[in-house]
N, C-alpha and C positions, 0 to 999 in steps of 0.2 A: 508039312507043319504037324506039331504034336497036339494042337487043340484048335477050337474055333478062334478066328482072328480077334474077336472082341475080348477074348480071355487071355490074350498073349501080347507081351511086349517084344518087339523084334529089333535087333541091332546088328550091325556088320562090324566085325573086329578089325581094328586098325593097328594092333600092336602084336608083333610076333612073339609067341612063347608065353603070353600072360595067362595066369590062372583064370578059369571061368568065373569063379566067385568074385575075384578082385576086379575083373573087367566089368561085370554087371554092376558092382558097387560104385564104380567110377563113372557110371552113366547118368547120375543124378535123376534116377527114375522116381524118386520119392520114397523108395524102399530103403530101410535101414540095413546095415551090413548083416545084422543078426537075422533079419527077415529073408535076405537073399540066401544065407546059409541054410536056413530052415527049409526054404523052397527047394534048394538044390538037393538037400539030404532026402527029401521026400520024392525025388525023381521029377521035379517040375522044371528042369532046365534041359534044353535040347541044343545041339550043335549040328547044323546042316541036316535038321529033321530027325536026328537020332538022340535018345536020352543020353545025358552026359553027367559025369560026376563033377562036383564042385572043384576038384583038383585038376580037371582036364586042362591041358595046355592048348591054347588057341593058335591058329595061324591067321595071317592077314587075309581078309576076305571071307572068313568063316561067318556063317549066318547063325546068330545066337538068339534063341527064343526062351522066354521065361513065362511059364504059365502062372497066371494070377490065381491064388487059391480063393475059395469062397470065404467071405468074412467070418471070423470066428466070434462066437458069443463071448463077450467080455465080462469079467467080474469087477471091473473098475466101477466105483460108485459115482453116480451122477450127483453133483452138488450144486445147490442153489447159490452160486457165487456171481455177483454182478459182473457184467461184461460191458465194456465200452465198444459197442458195435458201430462201425463207421458205415458199413454197407452190407446188405444181405439180399440174396435172391434164392431161387431154387437150386442153383448150381454151387454157390460159394458164399462165403462171408469174409469181410475184412474187419479185424479187431485191433484195437489199440491196447497192447498189453502193458500193464503197469510194471514198474521196477519191483523186483522181489518175487514175482510170480514165475514158477517153473512151468515150462510149456507142456511137458508130458510126464506121466508117472515114471519113476525110476527108484532104485533102492534109496530109502530115506525120504522119498517124496511121493507117496502114493495118494496123498490127499491135498486139496487146495491148488491143484494145477489147472492150467488152461483147459486141458482135456476133460477134467472133472466138470468144469463149468460148461464146456461145449456140449457134453453129453446130456446135461440137464436142459440146456437151451434147445438143442437140435433133436433130442430124442434119438431115433434110429437113423436120422438123415446125416450121416457122415461117411466119407469114403472109407473103404476097408483095405485099401491097397497096402498101407504101411503097417498092418497088423493091429492086434487088439490093444496094444499099449499106446499107439499113436494114431487113433482114428482121425482122419481128416487132415493130419499134419503133413504138409508138403515141404515146408522149410521151417526153421525155428530161429529164435534169438535167445541169448543167454538169460538166465534168471534175473540178473541185475542190469540187463539192458532193457530199456523201455521201447515202445513203439509198435509199428504196424506189421501185421502178419495176415496172410491170406490163408483161409481154411477151406478145403474142398468138401463139399457135401455129397458129391457123386464121384464115382470112379472115372467117369469121362472128364470131369473138371480136373481131377488129380493128375491124370495122364497129360492133359493139355498144359497145365501149369508146370509140371515136371519137365516137359520137353522144352519149354521156354527157358527154364533155369539151365538146362543142359546146353542150349544154344546161346546162352548169355544175352537173351533178348528180354529178360525179366529185370526191370529197373528196381534197384535197391540203393537208396541214398541215406546216409546217416549223418548226424551231427555229433561231434565229440570235442571235449576240451582235453588237450594233451599237455604233458609236462614239457617245458622248454619252449624256445622260440623257433618256429619254422618260418623262414622268409618267403620261400617260393613254393608254388604248386609242384606236385611230383607224383610218381608212381612207384609202388613197391611190387616187384615181380620176383617172388621168392617162394619156393615150394614149402608146404606145411605138412608135418607128420606128427605122430605121437612122440612125446619125449621118451628117451630110452630108459630113464630111471624113475621118473614121476609120471605114471600113466594117466593122471588127471590133467596134466598139462600138455599143450601142443608146443611145437617149436619149428623154426625154419631149419630144414634138414633135407638132404638128398636121399636119405634112407627111408624106404617105404613111405614116401610122401606123394602128395598130389599137387599139381600146379595151383598157384594162388596169385591173384592179381588185384591190387587195391589202388585206386586213384584217390589222391587227396588234394583239396583246394583250400587255401588260406582265406578265412573269413575275417579274422581279427587277431592281431598280436597284442599280447600283454607282456609285462616285464619278465614273467617266469612261465607263461603259458601261451597256448595258441588255440583258438577256436577253429576247427576244421569242418569242412563238408567232405564226406568220403563217398565214393561210388564203388560198389563191388562188381567185378566181372565174374568172380567165382564165389562160392559160399562155403568155405571150409570152416570147421569148428574153431571158434575164437579168432577168426581171421584178422579182423581189424586190430584186436588187442595184441595179437602176436606180431603183426607187421609193424605196428607203431612202436612196440618195445624193441623190435629188431633194429629199427633205425634210430634208437636212442630217445624216443619220445613216447613213453608209455601213457596210456589213457589215465587221466587224473582219477584217483579213487580206486584204481585197479589193484587189489591186494595180491593177485596171482602173478601178474607180469610187471607190476610197479610197486610203489611204496604203500598204496592203500590210503594215502592222505588226500584230502581231509577225511577223517573217519566218519563224520556226520553224513557224508554222501551215501554210505552203506553199499559201496561198490562203484564200478566204473561209471564215469559220466559219458554215456553213449546212448544215443537215441535213434531208432529207425524211423526217420522222418518222412521219407517219400517212397511210395511203392507204385509200380506201374506194370501192367501186363495186358495181354489180349485175352478177353473173356472167351469161354468156349463158343459163344455166339458170334465171334469174330470182331467184336468191338474192343478198341483199346480203352482201358480204364486207368486212371491215375488218382492216387490219394495222397494227402499231405496231413501230417499230424503236428500240431503246435508243440513247442518245447514244453516239457512238464515242469512242475514247480521246482523239483530238486535241481534241474538244469538251470533254470532262470535265476534261482537263488545263488548258485555258484557264479554265474555271470555278473550278478549285481555285486558280489563280493570282490570281483576283479575289476570293476568299473574304473576305479581310480588308478589302475596300473596300465591302462591302455597305452600303447606305443603309437 
C-alpha cells in the first residue's frame, strides 16, 4: 500500500484499458472529477502498490488506491443562512434544500450556497474528502430542484455514504410533474454524458458516458401532465431531467430540457422527497420531505384537469 489504510480508498479495476482518473471518477467515491485529477497529479494514486499517473491504462484485477489528502483551509465565507435541518448528529446531517439554492460554490455562485450556510452552522465539522469547494458534500441536487440532501460531517461518514451510492443501496426518491400523459410505470436505462456542443447540458449518448437508470411510477394523470414518483439507481448530473426529456416528457418548468413553462415556477417541478441510507453506526435511516409550496401550487392549478 502507499499509505495508512485509514487514509486510502481502494478499488479493484473491472474494465480493461480504462484510464486511471476516469476509473476512479466512476466509482462514486464522493470525490469530484477535478479532485481526482488534482490528487493524481500530486502523486496520490497507486496501481498495485506503485505510484501511477492519471493517464495510466488499467487492466482487469488491478488494485487501485487513492490517497486522501489532508483537508485544505478554505477561503469560502461562512454565511448565516437559515437551514431547514431535518436531522443532525456528530457524523452527518440531513437538510431540506429550498428551490433556487446552489449546493456548492462555483463560478458565478460563490455566495449564498448550501456550503456557505453549512460552514456557518457546522464550523469546522465537515468532511474534507471532496475538497475545499465542497466540504461535506457527498451528493447534490440541482439549484432549482428542492428537497433532501445528506451532508457528511466526518470523513468516515463520507466514505460510508459514498460506498452506498456506489452500490446503489442509497435510497433516493423524487416527485415530479412532467409534460404529457404517461399511462404506465416504466424504467429509463440510457447512458448520460456531456453534450458535445453545449457543455452546460447533459444528454443520452454512448460517447464518454456513464450508465444511468431511472424508474418512474405514475401517481396521477392530468389532461396534459403527469405526476410521477421516480427512483434513482444512479446519480448522474441532471439524470431525471435528461431521462424524462429523452422519452418525450420533460419536467414541467425545465427551461434547459423543456419549454420552461409555466415561468412562475422558476425552474423544474422536481422535489427530492425521500432519502434512505445506513448510518455509519449501522442503523438504517429514512427521511421524507413534504411537497413544497411551489409544487402544491402547480398541483392545485391542475386539479380540474385530472383524468
